[in-house]
N, C-alpha and C positions, 0 to 999 in steps of 0.2 A: 813348723813343717821341716821335714828332712828329706833328702834325696840322695841317690847314689846311682852310678852307672859303671858297669864293668863288662869287658869283652874277653872272649877266649876262642881260640881255634879248636874245633871239635872234629875228630876224624871221620864222622859220618856225613852222608849226603844231607842236604836240607830236609828232604822228605823223611829220612830215618830219624833225624834229630827232632823234627816237628812231631812225628808219631810218638816218640818217647815222651816228650813234654805233654802231649795230649792224652797220654795214658796214665790216669791217676794211680793205677796199680804199680807203676814204676817209680812213683815219687819217693818211696822209702829208700830207694837205692841211690838217689842223687840229690834230692831237695833237702839241704842240710837242716833247715829249721822244722821240717815236717816230722811229726811223731806218729800220728794215727788219724783215722777218720772217725768222726762222731756218728755219722750216718753213712750207709753204703754209697759210695760215689758212683757217678755214671761210668760205664765201661770206657768211654772216650769223651773227651771234652768236645763241645760244640758251642756256637754262639748262644748265649742265654742260659747255658747249663750252670747249675749251682752245686757246690759241695761244701761240706763242713768238716774242718780238720782241726786237730790240735797242733799248735806250733810252740816252739820254745825260743824265746828271744831274751837275751840278757839273763838267762837262767830262769825266766818266768814262763810258766805254762799259760797259754791263752787259746781260746777257741775262736776260730775265724770262719766266717761264711764267705766263700769265694764265688764270684759270678764271672763268667766268661763274657767280657764286654766286646772283644774283637777276636775273630778267628779267621785269619787270612792264610789258608794253607798253601804252601809251606813257608810263609814269610813272617807271620806275626801272630802272637797270642797276647791278649791283654786280660789280666785277672784283676778284678776289683775285690778287695777284702774288707770285711767289717768285723772288728773284734769287740771284746768286752771293753767297757769304760769309754766307748766312743772312738776307739782307735780305728783309723781307716788306712788302707794301703792300696797301692796300685803297682802291679808288676807287669812290665812289658818285655816280652821276648821277641827280639828281631833276629831273623836268620838270613844270612847272605852266603851264597856259594863262593867257595874259593878254589884254588887249584888243588888243594889237598884235603878238602872237606867243607866245613861250614864255619863261618864266623858267627858266633852267638853273642849278642849284646843283650844284657839285661839291665833295665832301668827300674828303679824302685822309688816310690814317693810314699811318705807316711805322714799322717796328720791326726789331730785329735786334741781334745781339751787338756790332756795330760802331757802333751808333747811341748815342753818348754824349750827354750833356746839351748840350755845346757843338756837336757835329755836328748834333744835332736842331734847334737854333736856326738854324744855317746852312741846313739843308735846308728848314726852314719858310719862311725869307725867300726862298730860291731857288725853292722850290716855289710860293710865292704868285705870284712873277713869271712863272714858266712856266705856271701855271694861268691867269693873266691873259692871256698870249699865246695859250694854247689856246682860251679862250673868245672872244677877239677874232677869231681865225682861223675858229672855228666860225661865229660871227655873220656873217662876211664871205663865206661860201661862196655862190656864185651859184645854188645849187640852191633857195634859199629865196625865195619870192615876196615882193617888196617893193612891193606896191600902194601 
C-alpha cells in the first residue's frame, strides 16, 4: 500500500474550486494523470456517480472506474478507483477557505496485488510529483477570480 498527501493554496472560493473538481469536463485541464474518458461521464459528480477514465501512471496507460464515495459540497470529495490488475485507489479532496482563496489538500491511497513495497515507494514519489502538477494546474485555471 502507498499513500501521499499534498496541499496548495488555490485562488478561487471553495465553491468555485469544488465546482471545478466536480465537473468531469474540466479534468483534462488540471488532473495531470487523466487522459480521456472511456464512457461519457456525468455532467457533474454526485454521491454514487461513476465514471471510467484512462489515466497514465509511471508511463503506463490504465483504465480506472471511479465512484464518488463522498460528496460534501463545498468541503470534500472522495473518489474510489478500481483499475486493471486489481489496482485500487482512493483520492480525497479537502477544501478549506482561507483569506486569499482555498486550501486544497489531496490525499491518495493505492493498493493491489501488484503494489509491492518497492513499487509503492516509486508510486509515492511519482504520485507526489503528479499531485504537485495537478494542484499547480488547478490553481492556474483562469476560472478563478484573482482580484
